[in-house]
N, CA and C atoms as a LAMMPS dump frame, in Angstrom:
ITEM: TIMESTEP
0
ITEM: NUMBER OF ATOMS
471
ITEM: BOX BOUNDS ff ff ff
-5.0000000000000000e+02 5.0000000000000000e+02
-5.0000000000000000e+02 5.0000000000000000e+02
-5.0000000000000000e+02 5.0000000000000000e+02
ITEM: ATOMS id mol type element x y z
1 1 1 N -483.114 341.027 211.934
2 1 2 C -482.298 340.081 212.666
3 1 3 C -480.829 340.19 212.236
4 2 1 N -480.578 340.25 210.944
5 2 2 C -479.218 340.354 210.433
6 2 3 C -478.568 341.659 210.866
7 3 1 N -479.322 342.754 210.796
8 3 2 C -478.792 344.049 211.211
9 3 3 C -478.364 344.037 212.662
10 4 1 N -479.167 343.442 213.534
11 4 2 C -478.876 343.373 214.95
12 4 3 C -477.59 342.582 215.212
13 5 1 N -477.433 341.446 214.531
14 5 2 C -476.222 340.637 214.683
15 5 3 C -474.99 341.374 214.177
16 6 1 N -475.133 342.04 213.042
17 6 2 C -474.027 342.809 212.486
18 6 3 C -473.639 343.943 213.436
19 7 1 N -474.635 344.618 213.981
20 7 2 C -474.387 345.7 214.925
21 7 3 C -473.654 345.185 216.166
22 8 1 N -474.074 344.046 216.68
23 8 2 C -473.414 343.451 217.855
24 8 3 C -471.965 343.086 217.531
25 9 1 N -471.749 342.514 216.352
26 9 2 C -470.41 342.137 215.935
27 9 3 C -469.509 343.361 215.825
28 10 1 N -470.012 344.401 215.17
29 10 2 C -469.228 345.623 215.027
30 10 3 C -468.942 346.269 216.375
31 11 1 N -469.934 346.314 217.242
32 11 2 C -469.758 346.909 218.557
33 11 3 C -468.71 346.152 219.354
34 12 1 N -468.775 344.831 219.357
35 12 2 C -467.797 344.04 220.112
36 12 3 C -466.403 344.166 219.502
37 13 1 N -466.315 344.246 218.189
38 13 2 C -465.015 344.406 217.53
39 13 3 C -464.402 345.754 217.861
40 14 1 N -465.202 346.79 217.828
41 14 2 C -464.701 348.132 218.14
42 14 3 C -464.26 348.205 219.596
43 15 1 N -465.032 347.617 220.502
44 15 2 C -464.635 347.607 221.917
45 15 3 C -463.314 346.879 222.106
46 16 1 N -463.163 345.747 221.425
47 16 2 C -461.934 344.972 221.554
48 16 3 C -460.738 345.739 220.994
49 17 1 N -460.952 346.427 219.889
50 17 2 C -459.862 347.167 219.26
51 17 3 C -459.593 348.521 219.91
52 18 1 N -460.555 349.052 220.657
53 18 2 C -460.401 350.394 221.227
54 18 3 C -459.205 350.49 222.16
55 19 1 N -458.787 349.37 222.75
56 19 2 C -457.623 349.418 223.627
57 19 3 C -456.319 349.618 222.855
58 20 1 N -456.397 349.625 221.519
59 20 2 C -455.231 349.872 220.68
60 20 3 C -455.349 351.165 219.873
61 21 1 N -456.5 351.817 219.924
62 21 2 C -456.751 352.974 219.068
63 21 3 C -456.261 354.28 219.685
64 22 1 N -455.723 355.121 218.824
65 22 2 C -455.405 356.5 219.163
66 22 3 C -456.116 357.336 218.114
67 23 1 N -456.977 358.235 218.561
68 23 2 C -457.683 359.05 217.579
69 23 3 C -457.854 360.471 218.084
70 24 1 N -458.027 361.36 217.124
71 24 2 C -458.216 362.771 217.42
72 24 3 C -459.707 363.067 217.37
73 25 1 N -460.223 363.622 218.455
74 25 2 C -461.632 363.974 218.557
75 25 3 C -461.908 365.289 217.823
76 26 1 N -463.167 365.615 217.654
77 26 2 C -463.547 366.858 216.971
78 26 3 C -463.086 368.109 217.71
79 27 1 N -462.902 368.025 219.02
80 27 2 C -462.485 369.189 219.79
81 27 3 C -460.963 369.263 219.969
82 28 1 N -460.211 368.624 219.058
83 28 2 C -458.75 368.622 219.047
84 28 3 C -458.122 367.953 220.266
85 29 1 N -458.853 367.071 220.909
86 29 2 C -458.251 366.25 221.955
87 29 3 C -457.947 364.886 221.36
88 30 1 N -456.991 364.222 221.942
89 30 2 C -456.634 362.871 221.511
90 30 3 C -457.096 361.896 222.577
91 31 1 N -457.663 360.802 222.139
92 31 2 C -458.052 359.712 223.034
93 31 3 C -457.128 358.541 222.717
94 32 1 N -456.483 358.026 223.737
95 32 2 C -455.541 356.929 223.569
96 32 3 C -456.044 355.72 224.336
97 33 1 N -456.313 354.647 223.624
98 33 2 C -456.641 353.344 224.197
99 33 3 C -457.868 353.362 225.108
100 34 1 N -458.709 354.356 224.96
101 34 2 C -459.864 354.557 225.846
102 34 3 C -459.449 354.645 227.309
103 35 1 N -458.191 355.019 227.55
104 35 2 C -457.669 355.125 228.91
105 35 3 C -457.082 356.497 229.22
106 36 1 N -456.761 357.261 228.179
107 36 2 C -456.09 358.544 228.358
108 36 3 C -456.688 359.576 227.408
109 37 1 N -456.604 360.841 227.827
110 37 2 C -457.014 361.947 226.964
111 37 3 C -455.889 362.976 226.991
112 38 1 N -455.541 363.486 225.817
113 38 2 C -454.507 364.511 225.703
114 38 3 C -455.132 365.733 225.052
115 39 1 N -454.91 366.888 225.682
116 39 2 C -455.384 368.138 225.097
117 39 3 C -454.376 369.242 225.351
118 40 1 N -454.416 370.243 224.504
119 40 2 C -453.537 371.395 224.645
120 40 3 C -454.276 372.482 225.418
121 41 1 N -453.677 372.92 226.53
122 41 2 C -454.27 373.969 227.359
123 41 3 C -453.175 374.98 227.692
124 42 1 N -453.354 376.213 227.248
125 42 2 C -452.396 377.296 227.558
126 42 3 C -450.945 376.91 227.249
127 43 1 N -450.692 376.456 226.055
128 43 2 C -449.353 376.074 225.588
129 43 3 C -448.74 374.9 226.337
130 44 1 N -449.545 374.165 227.061
131 44 2 C -449.094 372.93 227.697
132 44 3 C -449.909 371.773 227.143
133 45 1 N -449.326 370.607 227.142
134 45 2 C -450.027 369.398 226.743
135 45 3 C -450.437 368.708 228.043
136 46 1 N -451.731 368.553 228.231
137 46 2 C -452.241 367.95 229.465
138 46 3 C -452.788 366.568 229.138
139 47 1 N -452.246 365.575 229.833
140 47 2 C -452.687 364.198 229.672
141 47 3 C -453.471 363.824 230.923
142 48 1 N -454.681 363.28 230.714
143 48 2 C -455.468 362.806 231.844
144 48 3 C -455.633 361.295 231.725
145 49 1 N -455.314 360.616 232.819
146 49 2 C -455.51 359.174 232.89
147 49 3 C -456.899 358.95 233.468
148 50 1 N -457.764 358.222 232.743
149 50 2 C -459.163 358.071 233.14
150 50 3 C -459.342 357.306 234.45
151 51 1 N -458.515 356.28 234.683
152 51 2 C -458.771 355.411 235.839
153 51 3 C -458.688 356.127 237.179
154 52 1 N -457.842 357.161 237.278
155 52 2 C -457.744 357.897 238.541
156 52 3 C -457.909 359.409 238.356
157 53 1 N -458.219 359.82 237.118
158 53 2 C -458.416 361.224 236.759
159 53 3 C -457.213 362.095 237.118
160 54 1 N -456.033 361.507 237.126
161 54 2 C -454.81 362.234 237.412
162 54 3 C -454.319 362.906 236.138
163 55 1 N -453.833 364.147 236.276
164 55 2 C -453.333 364.907 235.135
165 55 3 C -451.815 365.005 235.179
166 56 1 N -451.225 364.95 233.984
167 56 2 C -449.791 365.08 233.815
168 56 3 C -449.552 366.145 232.756
169 57 1 N -448.596 367.037 232.987
170 57 2 C -448.339 368.142 232.063
171 57 3 C -447.028 367.921 231.315
172 58 1 N -447.114 368.107 230.004
173 58 2 C -445.97 367.942 229.114
174 58 3 C -445.81 369.196 228.257
175 59 1 N -444.663 369.271 227.593
176 59 2 C -444.423 370.371 226.66
177 59 3 C -444.512 369.915 225.21
178 60 1 N -444.429 368.613 224.982
179 60 2 C -444.511 368.059 223.621
180 60 3 C -445.554 366.946 223.568
181 61 1 N -446.355 366.964 222.521
182 61 2 C -447.398 365.955 222.331
183 61 3 C -446.817 364.549 222.229
184 62 1 N -445.73 364.41 221.498
185 62 2 C -445.16 363.065 221.322
186 62 3 C -444.672 362.489 222.646
187 63 1 N -444.193 363.341 223.553
188 63 2 C -443.771 362.85 224.87
189 63 3 C -444.97 362.386 225.686
190 64 1 N -446.066 363.114 225.582
191 64 2 C -447.284 362.727 226.302
192 64 3 C -447.811 361.388 225.772
193 65 1 N -447.816 361.224 224.46
194 65 2 C -448.291 359.969 223.864
195 65 3 C -447.381 358.807 224.259
196 66 1 N -446.071 359.026 224.225
197 66 2 C -445.13 357.975 224.621
198 66 3 C -445.314 357.625 226.1
199 67 1 N -445.555 358.636 226.932
200 67 2 C -445.79 358.391 228.359
201 67 3 C -447.008 357.485 228.547
202 68 1 N -448.086 357.785 227.819
203 68 2 C -449.309 356.982 227.942
204 68 3 C -449.055 355.531 227.529
205 69 1 N -448.285 355.326 226.485
206 69 2 C -447.979 353.97 226.035
207 69 3 C -447.158 353.241 227.098
208 70 1 N -446.135 353.906 227.628
209 70 2 C -445.316 353.273 228.663
210 70 3 C -446.148 352.962 229.907
211 71 1 N -447.02 353.877 230.282
212 71 2 C -447.889 353.658 231.441
213 71 3 C -448.822 352.472 231.189
214 72 1 N -449.378 352.42 229.988
215 72 2 C -450.294 351.324 229.632
216 72 3 C -449.621 349.966 229.751
217 73 1 N -448.358 349.895 229.377
218 73 2 C -447.624 348.632 229.411
219 73 3 C -446.814 348.465 230.703
220 74 1 N -447.218 349.2 231.737
221 74 2 C -446.645 349.062 233.084
222 74 3 C -445.149 349.358 233.166
223 75 1 N -444.686 350.234 232.325
224 75 2 C -443.291 350.693 232.375
225 75 3 C -443.283 352.012 233.158
226 76 1 N -443.604 351.907 234.444
227 76 2 C -443.839 353.104 235.258
228 76 3 C -442.57 353.927 235.481
229 77 1 N -441.448 353.263 235.74
230 77 2 C -440.208 354.009 235.954
231 77 3 C -439.839 354.785 234.695
232 78 1 N -439.947 354.132 233.556
233 78 2 C -439.6 354.766 232.285
234 78 3 C -440.554 355.917 231.974
235 79 1 N -441.842 355.72 232.267
236 79 2 C -442.822 356.785 232.037
237 79 3 C -442.512 358 232.903
238 80 1 N -442.195 357.761 234.164
239 80 2 C -441.871 358.881 235.048
240 80 3 C -440.584 359.586 234.629
241 81 1 N -439.618 358.825 234.154
242 81 2 C -438.367 359.43 233.663
243 81 3 C -438.651 360.288 232.432
244 82 1 N -439.513 359.815 231.545
245 82 2 C -439.874 360.583 230.354
246 82 3 C -440.537 361.902 230.752
247 83 1 N -441.423 361.865 231.725
248 83 2 C -442.086 363.078 232.213
249 83 3 C -441.057 364.053 232.79
250 84 1 N -440.117 363.522 233.555
251 84 2 C -439.06 364.349 234.143
252 84 3 C -438.182 364.978 233.053
253 85 1 N -437.819 364.193 232.054
254 85 2 C -436.98 364.694 230.965
255 85 3 C -437.691 365.761 230.149
256 86 1 N -438.997 365.596 229.921
257 86 2 C -439.779 366.596 229.19
258 86 3 C -439.679 367.951 229.912
259 87 1 N -439.808 367.923 231.216
260 87 2 C -439.723 369.148 232.013
261 87 3 C -438.307 369.722 232.003
262 88 1 N -437.312 368.857 232.16
263 88 2 C -435.912 369.311 232.153
264 88 3 C -435.54 369.956 230.822
265 89 1 N -436.014 369.361 229.738
266 89 2 C -435.696 369.906 228.418
267 89 3 C -436.217 371.327 228.282
268 90 1 N -437.41 371.556 228.763
269 90 2 C -437.976 372.905 228.679
270 90 3 C -437.164 373.884 229.53
271 91 1 N -436.702 373.455 230.687
272 91 2 C -435.872 374.301 231.553
273 91 3 C -434.544 374.644 230.881
274 92 1 N -433.929 373.64 230.265
275 92 2 C -432.648 373.864 229.588
276 92 3 C -432.834 374.804 228.398
277 93 1 N -433.934 374.667 227.687
278 93 2 C -434.197 375.58 226.561
279 93 3 C -434.375 377.012 227.046
280 94 1 N -435.022 377.173 228.193
281 94 2 C -435.187 378.506 228.772
282 94 3 C -433.828 379.068 229.194
283 95 1 N -433.004 378.248 229.838
284 95 2 C -431.65 378.678 230.218
285 95 3 C -430.868 379.138 228.993
286 96 1 N -431.014 378.401 227.912
287 96 2 C -430.308 378.753 226.678
288 96 3 C -430.703 380.148 226.191
289 97 1 N -431.995 380.454 226.269
290 97 2 C -432.448 381.791 225.869
291 97 3 C -431.853 382.873 226.765
292 98 1 N -431.774 382.603 228.058
293 98 2 C -431.173 383.56 228.992
294 98 3 C -429.699 383.768 228.659
295 99 1 N -428.98 382.684 228.391
296 99 2 C -427.56 382.789 228.059
297 99 3 C -427.353 383.53 226.743
298 100 1 N -428.216 383.297 225.777
299 100 2 C -428.125 384.029 224.507
300 100 3 C -428.302 385.528 224.72
301 101 1 N -429.258 385.883 225.559
302 101 2 C -429.492 387.288 225.864
303 101 3 C -428.266 387.888 226.563
304 102 1 N -427.657 387.125 227.48
305 102 2 C -426.471 387.599 228.184
306 102 3 C -425.28 387.774 227.252
307 103 1 N -425.151 386.913 226.266
308 103 2 C -424.057 387.033 225.301
309 103 3 C -424.181 388.347 224.537
310 104 1 N -425.377 388.692 224.146
311 104 2 C -425.553 389.903 223.334
312 104 3 C -425.439 391.194 224.144
313 105 1 N -425.622 391.13 225.458
314 105 2 C -425.62 392.333 226.288
315 105 3 C -424.351 392.523 227.121
316 106 1 N -423.441 391.581 227.09
317 106 2 C -422.338 391.574 228.044
318 106 3 C -421.06 392.186 227.497
319 107 1 N -420.176 392.51 228.442
320 107 2 C -418.815 392.915 228.092
321 107 3 C -418.063 391.668 227.657
322 108 1 N -416.823 391.842 227.217
323 108 2 C -416.062 390.725 226.662
324 108 3 C -415.881 389.58 227.66
325 109 1 N -415.48 389.867 228.891
326 109 2 C -415.268 388.811 229.896
327 109 3 C -416.578 388.097 230.22
328 110 1 N -417.615 388.867 230.461
329 110 2 C -418.919 388.284 230.783
330 110 3 C -419.469 387.524 229.584
331 111 1 N -419.142 388.002 228.386
332 111 2 C -419.595 387.327 227.162
333 111 3 C -418.973 385.929 227.058
334 112 1 N -417.702 385.801 227.433
335 112 2 C -417.027 384.504 227.39
336 112 3 C -417.675 383.528 228.383
337 113 1 N -418.003 384.018 229.557
338 113 2 C -418.668 383.184 230.556
339 113 3 C -420.044 382.755 230.042
340 114 1 N -420.769 383.707 229.484
341 114 2 C -422.102 383.404 228.954
342 114 3 C -422.023 382.408 227.798
343 115 1 N -421.007 382.53 226.955
344 115 2 C -420.828 381.585 225.843
345 115 3 C -420.539 380.173 226.366
346 116 1 N -419.726 380.076 227.425
347 116 2 C -419.465 378.759 228.031
348 116 3 C -420.746 378.157 228.584
349 117 1 N -421.539 378.977 229.258
350 117 2 C -422.81 378.5 229.807
351 117 3 C -423.765 378.094 228.686
352 118 1 N -423.759 378.86 227.611
353 118 2 C -424.593 378.542 226.464
354 118 3 C -424.183 377.208 225.855
355 119 1 N -422.89 376.989 225.715
356 119 2 C -422.392 375.731 225.167
357 119 3 C -422.79 374.553 226.062
358 120 1 N -422.678 374.73 227.369
359 120 2 C -423.068 373.68 228.304
360 120 3 C -424.565 373.381 228.182
361 121 1 N -425.382 374.437 228.058
362 121 2 C -426.829 374.249 227.916
363 121 3 C -427.162 373.472 226.646
364 122 1 N -426.479 373.779 225.56
365 122 2 C -426.721 373.067 224.302
366 122 3 C -426.323 371.601 224.419
367 123 1 N -425.217 371.336 225.094
368 123 2 C -424.778 369.956 225.303
369 123 3 C -425.792 369.208 226.164
370 124 1 N -426.245 369.835 227.226
371 124 2 C -427.234 369.218 228.12
372 124 3 C -428.537 368.943 227.357
373 125 1 N -428.921 369.884 226.498
374 125 2 C -430.139 369.718 225.695
375 125 3 C -430.015 368.503 224.782
376 126 1 N -428.866 368.322 224.149
377 126 2 C -428.647 367.154 223.276
378 126 3 C -428.726 365.851 224.073
379 127 1 N -428.151 365.843 225.279
380 127 2 C -428.2 364.643 226.124
381 127 3 C -429.642 364.297 226.489
382 128 1 N -430.408 365.302 226.859
383 128 2 C -431.805 365.079 227.25
384 128 3 C -432.609 364.568 226.057
385 129 1 N -432.416 365.175 224.896
386 129 2 C -433.139 364.757 223.694
387 129 3 C -432.793 363.309 223.344
388 130 1 N -431.509 362.948 223.454
389 130 2 C -431.107 361.565 223.169
390 130 3 C -431.779 360.584 224.123
391 131 1 N -431.822 360.927 225.41
392 131 2 C -432.469 360.04 226.37
393 131 3 C -433.981 359.975 226.133
394 132 1 N -434.593 361.121 225.847
395 132 2 C -436.029 361.141 225.526
396 132 3 C -436.326 360.228 224.34
397 133 1 N -435.499 360.306 223.319
398 133 2 C -435.707 359.484 222.129
399 133 3 C -435.64 357.995 222.45
400 134 1 N -434.792 357.602 223.396
401 134 2 C -434.725 356.192 223.802
402 134 3 C -436.059 355.736 224.382
403 135 1 N -436.687 356.59 225.201
404 135 2 C -437.966 356.215 225.798
405 135 3 C -439.097 356.235 224.768
406 136 1 N -439 357.119 223.801
407 136 2 C -440.003 357.162 222.74
408 136 3 C -439.898 355.905 221.873
409 137 1 N -438.673 355.485 221.577
410 137 2 C -438.467 354.238 220.827
411 137 3 C -438.995 353.056 221.634
412 138 1 N -438.736 353.059 222.941
413 138 2 C -439.235 351.981 223.8
414 138 3 C -440.759 351.928 223.76
415 139 1 N -441.397 353.092 223.798
416 139 2 C -442.864 353.141 223.733
417 139 3 C -443.36 352.595 222.398
418 140 1 N -442.686 352.946 221.316
419 140 2 C -443.071 352.432 219.996
420 140 3 C -442.946 350.916 219.934
421 141 1 N -441.883 350.381 220.529
422 141 2 C -441.691 348.924 220.547
423 141 3 C -442.796 348.261 221.361
424 142 1 N -443.117 348.837 222.529
425 142 2 C -444.206 348.274 223.357
426 142 3 C -445.518 348.255 222.577
427 143 1 N -445.813 349.345 221.899
428 143 2 C -447.06 349.427 221.142
429 143 3 C -447.072 348.42 220.008
430 144 1 N -445.957 348.297 219.308
431 144 2 C -445.871 347.345 218.202
432 144 3 C -446.059 345.918 218.697
433 145 1 N -445.437 345.584 219.825
434 145 2 C -445.601 344.241 220.391
435 145 3 C -447.054 343.995 220.804
436 146 1 N -447.698 345.025 221.316
437 146 2 C -449.112 344.899 221.678
438 146 3 C -449.964 344.588 220.461
439 147 1 N -449.678 345.276 219.34
440 147 2 C -450.399 344.994 218.094
441 147 3 C -450.144 343.561 217.64
442 148 1 N -448.888 343.156 217.678
443 148 2 C -448.539 341.807 217.224
444 148 3 C -449.203 340.745 218.091
445 149 1 N -449.212 340.943 219.397
446 149 2 C -449.86 339.983 220.294
447 149 3 C -451.355 339.89 220.014
448 150 1 N -451.982 341.026 219.797
449 150 2 C -453.424 341.025 219.525
450 150 3 C -453.713 340.387 218.17
451 151 1 N -452.852 340.625 217.192
452 151 2 C -453.028 340.011 215.876
453 151 3 C -452.934 338.498 215.983
454 152 1 N -451.952 337.998 216.735
455 152 2 C -451.822 336.543 216.928
456 152 3 C -453.027 335.987 217.647
457 153 1 N -453.505 336.702 218.669
458 153 2 C -454.675 336.254 219.41
459 153 3 C -455.901 336.196 218.499
460 154 1 N -456.031 337.205 217.635
461 154 2 C -457.164 337.265 216.714
462 154 3 C -457.099 336.124 215.695
463 155 1 N -455.887 335.849 215.204
464 155 2 C -455.722 334.815 214.19
465 155 3 C -455.99 333.414 214.744
466 156 1 N -455.735 333.204 216.035
467 156 2 C -455.947 331.872 216.62
468 156 3 C -457.386 331.646 217.028
469 157 1 N -458.188 332.705 217.106
470 157 2 C -459.611 332.557 217.479
471 157 3 C -460.486 332.334 216.287
């Protein structure tokens, strides 16, 4: 009888807390809040939302995790902007590699043009990273507030 009650208590506690848990599964996938799954496939980070089985592709794990947190807390515009910035950052990094290659292969005039383009790409990359970091901080704040709200709810029950 005691074992059964303890098992029920643990099961209900785990279910209640699962909406706050992020854990890494044995197959190197991450489960977030029992609502999202993140896995690495062919050098991309693929996030699947369970409720509609929609997939989102990222280049960085932390961006995918932040997106899931923003989505969970109904910050849809911010989540979509984060997804867009993740993609833009990868494009700018690729442009930078192209400009670097052009600098090393070009004549003096073309080298100056390539250096200007390279400088612009680096500046754009810094801007994107700064904006991405704002959304990641926002996701961290949302998650922290969720923990605090649940802690208060738990303490009052």
